[in-house]
C-alpha positions in Angstrom: -42.1 144.7 -72.0 -43.5 147.6 -70.2 -47.1 147.1 -68.6 -50.2 149.7 -69.3 -49.8 150.6 -65.2 -47.1 152.5 -66.3 -48.6 154.5 -68.4 -52.3 154.5 -68.4 -53.1 157.7 -66.0 -56.7 158.4 -67.8 -59.1 155.9 -68.5 -58.8 154.2 -72.3 -61.9 153.3 -74.2 -62.3 149.7 -74.9 -60.4 149.5 -78.5 -56.7 148.4 -79.2 -56.6 151.2 -81.9 -53.6 153.5 -81.9 -55.6 156.8 -82.2 -58.0 155.7 -79.6 -54.7 154.9 -77.2 -53.4 158.2 -77.6 -56.6 160.2 -77.4 -56.7 158.1 -73.9 -53.4 159.1 -73.1 -54.4 162.7 -73.5 -51.4 162.9 -76.1 -54.3 164.1 -78.5 -57.5 165.0 -78.6 -60.1 163.4 -80.8 -61.5 166.8 -83.0 -57.7 167.4 -83.6 -56.7 163.6 -84.3 -59.7 163.8 -86.7 -58.9 166.8 -88.5 -55.3 165.5 -89.0 -56.4 161.6 -90.5 -59.4 163.7 -92.6 -56.1 165.6 -94.4 -54.0 162.3 -94.7 -56.7 160.5 -96.1 -57.2 162.9 -98.8 -53.1 162.8 -99.3 -53.7 159.2 -99.8 -56.3 159.3 -101.9 -54.6 161.3 -104.2 -51.1 159.1 -103.8 -53.4 155.7 -104.7 -51.0 154.5 -101.7 -53.5 153.8 -98.9 -57.6 154.1 -99.3 -58.7 153.7 -95.9 -61.9 156.2 -94.5 -62.3 158.3 -91.4 -64.6 155.8 -89.7 -61.6 153.0 -90.7 -58.9 155.3 -88.7 -60.8 156.5 -85.4 -64.3 155.1 -85.4 -65.7 152.6 -83.0 -66.5 150.0 -85.9 -63.6 149.6 -88.0 -62.6 146.0 -87.3 -59.1 145.3 -87.3 -57.8 147.7 -90.2 -55.2 148.9 -87.9 -52.6 146.0 -88.0 -49.1 146.6 -86.6 -47.9 148.0 -89.9 -50.8 150.9 -89.9 -50.5 151.6 -86.7 -46.9 152.1 -86.9 -47.8 154.2 -89.8 -50.1 156.7 -88.4 -48.1 157.2 -85.3 -44.9 158.0 -87.8 -47.1 160.7 -89.6 -48.1 161.9 -86.3 -45.0 162.3 -85.3 -43.7 163.8 -88.9 -46.4 166.4 -88.2 -45.3 166.9 -84.5 -48.9 166.2 -83.1 -47.0 163.8 -80.5 -43.1 163.0 -79.9 -41.3 160.0 -80.5 -41.6 158.5 -76.6 -45.2 159.3 -76.8 -45.7 157.0 -79.7 -43.3 154.2 -77.7 -45.4 154.5 -74.9 -48.9 154.0 -77.4 -47.6 151.3 -78.9 -46.3 149.1 -75.8 -49.7 149.9 -74.4 -51.5 148.5 -77.6 -49.2 145.9 -77.4 -50.0 144.6 -73.9 -53.6 145.5 -73.8 -55.9 142.7 -75.6 -58.9 144.0 -75.4 -61.3 141.3 -76.3 -64.6 141.7 -79.1 -67.2 143.3 -75.8 -70.7 143.2 -76.5 -72.7 146.2 -78.4 -74.7 146.8 -75.4 -71.9 146.7 -72.5 -70.4 149.4 -75.2 -73.7 151.6 -74.6 -74.2 151.0 -71.2 -69.9 151.7 -70.4 -70.4 155.0 -72.4 -73.5 156.1 -71.1 -71.6 155.6 -67.6 -68.1 157.7 -69.1 -70.9 160.5 -70.6 -72.5 161.0 -66.5 -69.0 160.5 -65.2 -67.6 163.3 -67.2 -70.5 165.7 -66.5 -69.8 165.3 -62.7 -67.4 167.2 -60.6 -67.6 165.9 -57.7 -65.5 162.9 -56.5 -68.2 161.0 -54.2 -71.1 161.8 -57.1 -68.7 159.7 -59.4 -67.8 157.3 -57.1 -71.7 156.7 -56.1 -72.2 156.7 -60.3 -69.7 153.9 -60.7 -70.4 151.7 -58.6 -74.4 151.7 -58.7 -73.2 151.0 -62.4 -70.5 148.6 -62.2 -72.8 145.6 -61.2 -75.0 146.0 -64.2 -71.5 146.5 -66.5 -70.0 143.1 -65.7 -73.5 141.4 -63.7 -72.0 141.0 -61.3 -73.9 140.6 -57.3 -72.3 142.9 -55.4 -69.1 145.4 -55.6 -67.0 147.2 -53.0 -64.7 150.0 -53.3 -61.6 150.1 -51.2 -59.7 152.6 -50.4 -56.2 153.2 -48.8 -55.9 154.7 -45.3 -52.0 155.9 -45.2 -52.7 156.7 -41.1 -54.2 153.0 -40.4 -52.4 151.3 -43.3 -55.9 149.8 -44.1 -57.8 149.3 -47.0 -61.6 151.2 -46.3 -64.9 149.9 -47.5 -66.1 153.5 -48.5 -68.5 152.7 -50.8 -70.7 149.5 -51.0 -73.6 148.5 -53.1 -75.2 145.2 -53.2 -77.8 143.6 -50.9 -75.8 143.8 -47.7 -74.3 147.3 -48.5 -75.5 148.4 -45.4 -73.5 146.0 -43.5 -70.3 147.3 -44.7 -70.1 150.7 -44.6 -67.5 152.2 -42.7 -65.5 149.0 -41.8 -61.9 148.4 -42.8 -59.6 145.5 -43.0 -55.5 145.7 -43.1 -54.1 146.2 -46.5 -52.2 143.2 -47.3 -55.4 140.7 -46.4 -57.6 139.4 -48.8 -57.9 139.8 -52.7 -58.4 143.4 -52.6 -55.3 143.5 -50.2 -53.7 141.2 -52.8 -54.3 143.6 -55.6 -53.5 146.6 -53.7 -49.9 145.7 -52.5 -49.2 144.3 -56.3 -50.6 146.6 -58.0 -52.2 143.8 -60.9 -56.0 142.9 -61.2 -57.2 139.6 -60.5 -59.6 136.7 -61.3 -60.4 134.2 -59.1 -63.3 132.0 -60.0 -63.1 129.3 -57.5 -62.9 131.8 -54.2 -63.4 128.8 -51.7 -60.1 127.1 -52.6 -57.8 130.4 -53.2 -55.9 131.1 -49.9 -55.9 135.2 -50.4 -59.6 134.7 -50.1 -60.3 136.5 -46.5 -62.5 133.6 -44.8 -63.2 136.2 -42.2 -64.3 139.2 -44.5 -67.2 136.6 -45.9 -68.4 136.6 -41.8 -68.0 140.2 -41.4 -70.6 141.1 -44.1 -72.6 138.0 -44.5 -72.1 137.6 -48.0 -70.5 134.5 -49.6 -68.2 135.2 -52.2 -68.3 132.5 -55.2 -66.1 133.8 -57.4 -64.1 137.6 -57.7 -63.1 140.3 -60.2 -60.8 142.7 -58.6 -58.4 145.8 -60.0 -56.8 148.4 -58.7 -57.2 151.8 -58.6 -54.6 154.1 -60.0 -53.9 158.1 -58.4 -50.6 159.3 -59.8 -49.2 155.8 -61.1 -49.8 154.7 -57.4 -51.9 152.3 -55.8 -54.5 153.9 -53.8 -57.1 151.1 -53.6 -59.2 148.6 -55.5 -62.3 147.9 -57.0 -63.8 144.5 -56.3 -66.9 143.0 -57.6 -68.9 139.4 -56.6 -70.8 136.6 -57.9 -71.2 136.7 -61.8 -74.8 136.2 -62.3 -75.7 133.3 -63.9 -73.6 131.1 -61.9 -71.1 132.5 -64.7 -67.0 133.0 -64.6 -65.6 136.7 -64.4 -63.9 137.0 -68.2 -61.1 139.4 -69.4 -64.1 141.3 -71.1 -64.9 142.1 -67.5 -61.8 143.1 -66.4 -61.9 145.2 -68.8 -64.6 146.7 -68.4 -63.8 146.8 -64.8 -60.5 148.8 -65.8 -62.1 151.4 -67.5 -63.9 151.8 -64.2 -61.1 151.9 -62.1 -59.4 154.4 -64.0 -62.3 156.6 -63.6 -62.3 156.2 -60.2 -58.2 157.0 -60.1 -58.8 159.5 -62.6 -61.2 162.0 -60.3 -59.4 161.2 -57.3 -56.1 162.4 -58.8 -58.5 165.6 -60.0 -59.7 166.0 -56.3 -55.9 166.2 -55.2 -54.5 168.5 -57.7 -57.8 170.7 -56.9 -57.2 170.3 -53.6 -53.5 171.0 -54.3 -54.5 174.2 -56.0 -57.0 175.6 -53.3 -54.2 174.9 -50.9 -51.4 177.0 -52.7 -53.9 179.9 -53.8 -55.0 180.3 -50.1 -51.4 179.8 -49.2 -50.3 182.5 -52.1 -53.8 184.5 -50.5 -52.3 184.2 -47.3 -48.5 185.5 -47.5 -50.4 188.0 -50.2 -52.5 189.5 -46.9 -49.4 188.8 -45.0 -47.4 190.9 -47.2 -49.7 193.5 -47.2 -50.2 193.6 -43.5 -46.5 194.2 -43.3 -46.5 196.8 -45.7 -49.2 199.2 -44.1 -47.7 198.5 -41.0 -44.6 199.6 -42.0 -45.9 202.6 -44.3 -47.8 203.5 -41.2 -44.5 203.2 -38.5 -43.1 205.6 -41.2 -45.7 207.7 -41.1 -45.9 207.7 -37.1 -42.1 208.3 -37.1 -42.0 211.0 -39.8 -44.9 212.9 -37.9 -43.2 212.2 -34.2 -39.5 213.3 -35.3 -42.0 216.4 -37.2 -43.5 217.0 -33.4 -40.2 216.4 -32.2 -38.1 218.9 -34.4 -41.0 221.5 -33.4 -40.9 221.2 -29.6 -37.1 221.4 -30.2 -37.5 224.4 -32.1 -39.5 226.1 -30.0 -37.8 225.4 -26.5 -34.6 226.4 -28.0 -36.6 229.6 -29.5 -38.1 229.9 -25.7 -34.4 229.7 -24.1 -33.0 232.4 -27.1 -36.4 234.7 -26.1 -35.6 234.5 -22.2 -31.6 235.7 -22.8 -32.6 238.8 -25.0 -35.0 239.4 -22.1 -32.3 239.4 -19.8 -30.1 241.6 -21.9 -33.3 243.7 -22.8 -34.0 244.6 -18.8 -30.7 245.1 -18.5 -30.8 248.0 -20.3 -34.4 248.8 -20.2 -34.2 251.9 -17.7 -31.5 254.1 -19.3 -33.2 253.0 -22.6 -36.3 254.4 -21.2 -35.1 257.0 -20.0 -32.9 258.0 -23.1 -36.5 257.9 -24.9 -38.1 260.4 -22.9 -35.2 263.0 -23.1 -35.4 263.0 -27.0 -39.3 263.2 -26.8 -38.6 266.0 -24.5 -36.4 267.8 -26.8 -38.3 267.0 -29.8 -41.5 268.5 -27.5 -39.2 271.5 -26.7 -38.3 272.4 -30.4 -41.3 272.0 -31.8 -43.5 274.6 -29.3 -40.5 277.0 -29.8 -40.9 276.7 -33.8 -45.0 277.2 -33.6 -44.7 280.4 -31.9 -42.9 281.4 -34.7 -46.0 281.4 -36.4 -45.1 284.5 -38.5 -41.7 283.4 -39.7 -43.6 279.9 -40.8 -45.8 279.1 -44.0 -48.8 277.1 -43.3 -47.2 274.4 -45.1 -44.0 274.5 -42.8 -46.5 274.3 -39.8 -48.1 271.0 -41.1 -44.4 269.9 -41.6 -42.7 270.6 -38.0 -46.1 269.0 -36.7 -46.2 265.8 -39.1 -42.2 265.6 -38.2 -42.8 265.9 -34.0 -45.9 263.3 -34.9 -43.5 260.6 -36.4 -41.0 261.5 -34.2 -43.3 260.4 -31.4 -44.7 257.4 -32.8 -41.0 255.8 -33.5 -40.3 256.4 -29.9 -43.4 254.8 -28.9 -42.5 251.8 -31.2 -39.2 251.5 -29.7 -41.1 251.8 -26.1 -43.6 248.6 -27.2 -40.4 246.8 -28.1 -38.2 247.3 -25.0 -41.6 246.3 -23.2 -41.9 243.2 -25.9 -38.1 242.2 -24.8 -38.9 242.6 -21.3 -41.6 240.5 -20.9 -39.8 237.4 -22.2 -37.4 237.6 -19.2 -38.9 239.4 -16.4 -35.8 237.9 -14.5 -34.6 241.4 -12.6 -36.7 240.8 -9.2 -36.0 237.2 -7.3 -39.2 235.5 -6.9 -38.4 233.6 -3.6 -40.1 230.3 -3.1 -38.8 227.3 -1.3 -36.9 224.7 -4.0 -36.2 221.0 -3.4 -33.2 221.4 -5.5 -33.1 217.7 -5.8 -36.2 216.9 -6.8 -36.9 220.1 -9.0 -33.7 219.4 -11.1 -34.8 216.0 -11.8 -37.7 218.1 -12.8 -35.9 219.9 -15.0 -33.6 217.4 -16.6 -36.2 214.9 -17.2 -37.9 216.3 -20.5 -34.3 216.5 -21.8 -33.0 213.2 -21.0 -34.6 211.8 -24.2 -32.3 214.4 -26.4 -29.1 212.6 -24.7 -30.6 209.1 -25.5 -30.8 210.0 -28.9 -27.5 210.4 -29.1 -26.3 207.5 -27.3 -25.0 209.7 -23.9 -25.0 208.1 -20.8 -26.4 211.0 -18.1 -25.5 210.8 -15.0 -27.3 212.7 -11.7 -25.4 212.4 -8.5 -26.9 214.1 -5.3 -23.6 213.9 -2.9 -25.6 215.1 0.3 -28.9 215.7 1.7 -30.0 219.3 1.1 -32.8 220.6 2.8 -35.6 223.2 0.9 -33.8 226.2 0.0 -35.1 229.8 -1.2 -34.6 230.2 -5.0 -36.5 231.4 -8.3 -37.6 228.5 -9.9 -37.2 230.3 -13.3 -34.0 231.6 -12.7 -32.5 227.5 -11.5 -34.4 226.5 -15.0 -32.8 228.7 -17.1 -29.3 227.9 -16.1 -29.4 224.1 -16.0 -31.0 224.2 -19.7 -28.0 226.7 -21.1 -25.7 224.8 -19.8 -27.4 221.1 -20.4 -27.8 222.3 -23.8 -24.3 223.8 -24.6 -23.3 220.3 -23.3 -25.5 218.5 -25.8 -24.1 220.2 -28.5 -20.4 219.8 -27.5 -20.8 216.3 -27.1 -22.6 215.9 -30.5 -19.6 217.9 -32.0 -17.1 215.3 -30.6 -18.8 212.4 -32.1 -18.9 213.5 -35.7 -15.4 214.6 -35.2 -14.8 211.1 -33.6 -17.1 209.0 -36.3 -14.6 210.5 -39.1 -11.8 208.9 -38.2 -14.1 205.5 -37.2 -13.9 205.8 -33.5 -17.2 205.6 -31.2 -15.7 206.2 -27.5 -18.6 206.2 -24.7 -19.9 209.8 -24.2 -21.4 211.2 -20.7 -22.9 213.8 -19.3 -22.7 214.3 -15.3 -24.5 216.3 -13.2 -23.3 216.4 -9.0 -25.3 218.5 -6.4 -23.6 219.3 -3.2 -23.4 221.4 -0.3 -20.2 223.2 1.1 -19.9 226.0 3.4 -22.7 227.0 3.4 -23.6 227.3 -0.4 -25.2 224.6 -3.0 -22.4 223.3 -5.5 -23.7 222.5 -9.0 -21.2 220.4 -11.0 -21.9 219.7 -14.5 -19.6 217.7 -16.8 -19.6 216.6 -20.4 -17.2 214.4 -22.4 -18.1 217.1 -25.3 -15.2 219.0 -27.8 -14.0 221.4 -24.9 -13.8 224.9 -25.2 -10.2 226.1 -26.1 -8.4 228.6 -23.4 -8.5 231.6 -25.9 -12.2 231.5 -25.6 -12.8 230.6 -22.0 -13.1 234.1 -21.2 -14.9 235.2 -24.1 -17.8 232.3 -23.7 -20.0 234.5 -21.2 -19.9 237.2 -23.4 -23.3 238.2 -25.1 -24.1 236.8 -28.5 -20.4 234.8 -28.4 -20.3 231.5 -30.2 -18.1 228.5 -30.8 -20.9 226.7 -33.1 -20.5 226.8 -36.6 -22.1 229.6 -38.7 -25.3 227.7 -39.6 -28.9 227.3 -39.6 -29.1 225.8 -36.2 -26.2 228.1 -34.6 -27.2 229.4 -31.1 -28.2 233.3 -29.9 -24.7 233.1 -28.1 -26.3 234.0 -25.3 -26.7 231.2 -22.9 -23.6 231.4 -20.7 -24.4 235.2 -20.6 -28.1 234.4 -18.9 -26.2 231.6 -16.7 -23.4 234.0 -15.3 -26.1 236.8 -14.9 -28.3 234.5 -12.8 -25.8 233.4 -11.0 -24.9 236.7 -10.5 -28.2 237.9 -9.4 -27.8 235.2 -6.0 -23.8 236.8 -5.4 -22.7 233.3 -6.7 -19.6 232.0 -8.8 -19.3 230.2 -11.9 -16.2 228.8 -12.7 -15.5 226.8 -16.2 -12.4 224.3 -16.8 -12.0 223.0 -20.4 -10.1 220.2 -22.0 -9.4 219.8 -26.0 -8.2 217.6 -28.5 -5.8 220.0 -29.4 -4.4 220.2 -26.0 -4.1 216.8 -25.3 -1.9 216.1 -28.5 0.4 219.4 -27.7 0.7 218.3 -24.0 0.8 214.6 -23.4 2.7 215.4 -20.2 0.3 217.8 -18.4 -3.2 215.9 -19.7 -2.3 212.2 -20.3 -4.9 210.9 -18.2 -8.0 213.7 -19.1 -10.6 213.5 -21.6 -11.7 215.9 -23.7 -14.8 217.9 -21.9 -16.0 220.5 -20.1 -16.6 221.2 -16.4 -18.9 224.2 -15.1 -19.1 224.4 -11.4 -21.6 227.4 -9.9 -21.6 227.9 -6.2 -24.4 229.6 -4.6 -25.0 230.6 -0.9 -27.8 229.0 0.6 -30.8 230.4 2.1 -32.9 227.9 4.0 -36.5 227.9 3.8 -38.7 228.5 7.0 -41.2 226.7 8.0 -43.7 229.1 7.5 -42.9 229.8 3.9 -43.1 226.2 3.6 -46.8 225.9 4.7 -47.1 229.3 2.7 -46.5 227.2 -0.7 -48.2 224.2 0.2 -51.4 226.4 0.3 -51.1 229.1 -2.6 -48.5 227.8 -5.2 -51.0 225.9 -7.6 -47.6 225.8 -9.9 -46.0 223.8 -7.4 -49.0 221.4 -7.2 -49.5 221.4 -10.8 -45.9 219.8 -11.2 -46.4 217.4 -8.3 -49.6 216.8 -9.7 -49.6 212.2 -10.3 -51.4 211.6 -13.8 -51.7 208.3 -15.1 -52.5 207.8 -19.4 -54.2 204.7 -20.7 -53.9 204.1 -24.2 -53.1 201.6 -26.6 -51.5 203.7 -29.6 -47.6 203.9 -29.0 -47.4 206.9 -30.8 -49.8 208.7 -28.6 -48.9 207.4 -25.5 -45.5 208.6 -25.9 -46.5 211.8 -27.2 -48.6 212.6 -24.0 -45.5 210.9 -21.4 -43.2 213.3 -23.8 -45.2 217.1 -23.8 -47.3 216.8 -20.5 -44.0 217.1 -18.2 -42.9 219.8 -20.5 -46.2 221.6 -19.2 -45.2 221.3 -16.1 -46.3 218.1 -15.1 -43.2 216.2 -14.3 -44.8 212.7 -12.9 -46.8 210.6 -15.7 -47.0 207.1 -16.2 -48.2 205.9 -19.4 -50.1 202.1 -19.9 -51.1 200.4 -22.8 -54.5 199.8 -21.7 -56.8 199.8 -19.0 -56.3 196.4 -17.2 -52.7 197.8 -16.6 -53.2 200.9 -15.2 -55.8 199.6 -12.8 -53.2 197.3 -11.6 -51.1 200.6 -10.9 -54.4 202.4 -9.1 -54.4 199.3 -6.1 -50.7 200.7 -5.4 -51.4 204.0 -6.3 -54.2 206.2 -6.9 -52.6 209.5 -9.1 -54.5 213.0 -9.4 -55.9 212.4 -12.8 -56.1 209.9 -15.6 -57.0 210.5 -19.1 -57.8 207.1 -20.8 -58.5 206.0 -24.5 -62.0 204.6 -24.6 -61.2 201.8 -27.2 -58.3 199.5 -25.8 -57.4 196.0 -25.5 -57.6 193.9 -22.3 -59.7 196.5 -20.9 -62.2 199.3 -22.6 -62.3 203.1 -21.6 -65.7 202.3 -19.9 -65.0 199.4 -18.0 -62.2 200.8 -16.3 -63.7 203.9 -15.1 -66.1 201.6 -13.4 -63.5 199.7 -11.9 -62.6 202.9 -10.5 -65.5 203.9 -9.0 -65.7 200.7 -7.3 -62.2 200.6 -5.9 -62.2 204.2 -5.3 -64.9 205.3 -2.9 -63.9 208.3 -1.2 -60.5 209.6 -2.7 -61.3 209.3 -6.8 -59.2 210.8 -9.3 -60.5 213.3 -11.6 -61.0 211.1 -15.5 -60.4 212.5 -19.0 -61.8 210.2 -22.1 -60.4 210.5 -24.8 -62.0 209.7 -28.1 -61.1 209.9 -31.9 -64.7 208.7 -32.3 -67.2 211.2 -30.1 -70.1 211.5 -32.6 -70.2 207.8 -32.9 -69.0 206.4 -29.1 -71.7 206.8 -26.6 -70.7 208.5 -24.4 -73.7 208.7 -21.6 -72.3 206.1 -19.6 -69.7 207.9 -18.8 -71.6 210.9 -17.8 -73.5 208.4 -15.5 -70.4 208.0 -13.5 -69.8 211.9 -13.6 -67.1 211.8 -16.1 -68.0 215.3 -17.8 -64.1 215.8 -19.4 -64.0 215.0 -23.1 -60.6 215.4 -25.3 -61.2 214.9 -29.3 -58.7 213.6 -30.8 -56.4 215.2 -33.0 -55.9 217.6 -29.8 -53.1 220.4 -30.1 -50.7 220.7 -26.7 -52.9 224.0 -26.2 -56.0 222.2 -25.7 -54.8 219.2 -23.8 -52.9 222.0 -21.7 -56.1 223.8 -20.9 -58.1 220.8 -20.3 -56.1 219.5 -17.4 -55.4 223.1 -15.7 -59.1 222.9 -15.8 -59.6 220.0 -14.2 -57.2 219.9 -11.7 -57.1 223.6 -10.7 -60.4 224.5 -11.9 -58.7 227.1 -14.5 
């Protein structure tokens, strides 16, 4: 026989009628049941098989109408109508068989109905507990009542809510989960009636001592949540020296079930709230990740576009310089030719104008217009030549002392990222200590840049070819600096695609290029300009190259060699005098700008990376970036820079705190500071002005604005 505790999760009304039990179990609602029974009653009355009333089927006062047969009949028609299932009917019938509701007085039913009505309107668990406990004694006519709830961590029964004369004495108390009548009920999940507490061994004597309340008789029922006991509801001492009965047990079970239902609801609500919070957190997490991804993609796209723009500008500058050098070589003869043309045209025009008697007015006018047009065309050609010359101007060597090692590092630094992004290992080897020598920095910069760009292209072409063959060998580019026989030796070694023997001699020709005919194809002036610069110094250039075709066709000769090109440049050295070195220190602001140390404090990574990339391209090669003011401040303690560009709003240490700390640490040797902000209209700049900081760089700003601001504060230009 299945027990009620196996099925009842909701409060059963105190009637052993099948319809009420099905409603109490939650398998059908009362409105649906009444409507169905009414329809069935009409059918039965018409067939004269069974005459009954709705009251006899579902009302509170219908006697013993629904006996076993009629209960089965009601259940069968409900199953037939698909309002309940066979399994649900079986559960209800077993429950009906087990629960033998006694005849309960009407006043108790009214009181119980009042309690249930109030409970149904309450949404708060603690309000329900207080309500049940306040009415508990009245329902069963007891002197006191106690609610025990199980604490799993302590494995104890806690007296959460109590009533009666001694209620203040047992609030917040606890007892082991296996002691006393409440412990027995909790452990065994069974109700019990103890009408002689003194002789029952299960009664905990210390409980009476602890509470000061002597138990005469006890009624205790389990409190269940999700079929499992979670506590016990206990009442003490039936009023009038009477004993507790099955009626009392039934009523107390109803109240206990109400507590269990509301506790279960609270658990469900808490679980739903928890899950809702988790869902919201996950949603916010993914939204944040999505926003960060979108932001990162936007930053990456912007950085990529900026990089392409800088690369394009750099390549265009190199091309224009090459054109300028070629223009410089032809400018003298070209200008002489233009002068001769103008002279001849002018002479011819004057001669023709002297023959006025032989020319009509229209003829004279036409001659003058022709002369005017030729002059304008010559002037345009002259302007074009001047424009080309302004791109190069390399005919005269600007003699200045150069530390070749540091200068080479400065030239290479803006190009290092191009090597790293292509997976190319860049090596710089200085084989000897070379003193400052006299060179033109512009010439050497163009020379190194053109060779490096060509090497990058050659290595990239080989990488593409090897990837098609599913190969990925290590790629290298090496720059070696040495001196030999009073000459500067620069050697550039790449592992690129190589130059065929047929093209070795052609690479110095203007506009010759081994690159494919694409939009990215160079001007073919790079090595032309390199050879011209080397020639200006009476130097020599040599190229040695190996291609894969050469290796494949002659393994014996090239067995220990790999693809690539080596360019060796030899330039006679002229050492700088002490006077030249001192003069340079006093007058050369361009050199000073390159030696200026600049610190950047910026928490936005892409802005910091942009500044650390673009500032060296402006000639300020000593640049260090920091994520916040604290990191920059630590660096200042080691070395004070010439200039600091700092954001205002940063984590760890903001811009204002940083500036105050700098003023405190650097007394006499204070660095120049530029503050950078994207909210100039909102930020309070007065504290910065009070510290003597006047320069503000408003975001967003362009490279030219940045350059002008740096030049202004460093060199007062």
